[in-house]
N, C-alpha and C positions, 0 to 999 in steps of 0.2 A: 504494500500500500504506500502510495506517495504521500509524503509529509508536506503539509502546507508550508511554503517558504516563510510566511510570517511567523509561524510557530517555531521554525528552525532559527530564525533571526532572534526571537526572544530567548530561546535556549542558549544560543551562542553568546548573547549579551550577558545572560546569567552566569555562564562559565567565565566570561571575561571579568565580570565583577568579582567573582570568587577568586580567580587568579590574581587580580590586582590587589585584593585584600591580603592574600597570602604574601605578596611581595613586601607589604608594609607592616606585617604582623608584629615583628620583633621591635620595630622602632616607633611605629605609630599605631598603637592598638585601637585608639578611639576611631581614627579614620578607617582602619581595617574593618572594624565592627560595622561601620556604615556601609562599606562595600559588601559585607556578608548579608546585611539586611536587604540591600538592593538586589543581590543575586537571588535570594529567595523570592523576593517580590516578582522579579521578572520570570522566574520559573513557574510561579503560580499563575501569572498572567498568560504564559504559554499554554498552560492547561486549559484556561478559560477559552482562549482562542481555538484550541483543539476541539472544544465542544461547541464551536460556532457562537461563542458569546464574546461581546466586546468588553475587554477588561476596563473597569472604571479607573479613573485617574486618582488613585489613592495609594498611600503607603501602608495602609492597614492590612497586615498579613492575616489577621484573624478573619476579617471581612472577606478577604480573597479566598481563603480556604473554605469558608462557609458558603460562598457563592458557587463553589464547585459541586456542592450537594452530593458529596461522596462520603462513604464511610471511611474515616481516616484511622490509620493505625495509631497506637499510643506513641510510637516513635515519632511519627510525623506531627502529631498534636504537640508533643513536648518540644520538638524543634521549632515549630511555628510560634509557640508561646514564648520560648526563650528569645527568639529573634524579634518578637513583638515588643520587647523591652526597649529596643532601639527605635526611637521615634525622631521626628523632625525637630523636636525640642532640643535634642542633643546636639544640634548644629549651632546652638548659641551658647557661648561660654558660661553665662550665668545659670543656664538650665542643665548643663551637661553633667552627668555623673561620670566619675573617673572610670576608665576601662582598663583593667590590668591585662597584661599579655595572656595570662591564664584564662580570663573571661573571654577575651577575643578569640582564643583557640577554641573555646566551647562554642562560640558563635560560628566559627568556621566549620566546625563539625556539624552543627545544626543546618547550616546552609547547604552542605554536601548532601544531607539527608533529603532536604526539600528538592534539590536539583535531581537527585537520583530518582525520587518519586515522579517528578515531572517527566523525566526521560522515559521512565517505565510506562507512564500513562500515554505519552504522546508518540513515542516511537519504538517502544519495545526494547529500549536500551541502547540504541544507536552505537 
């Protein structure tokens, strides 16, 4: 089955955000955390596109996974809830919570779970 090019583009961008976050993980954990959130967001939006739904312009990962209307594994739920801690408020220094390298690593693992789920749903693992 041919995969929609738009779905592939969203998945590629998700992978790019994950890879970018990994590059900065040791030195810039807060920025890396944002990249991991973005990776998960794009992966979930790829799933929505795969089901012929237009993804909303939101950073709300919980909303996105709920819009998928699928039964989610505990692993996926946990990953989404962890990454949902990273919000746009963290982009402003007064609102930002510190992100340790260890926490950023947890975020990277969660993003990988979401991307793997999206790949499984959209393309059977490409």
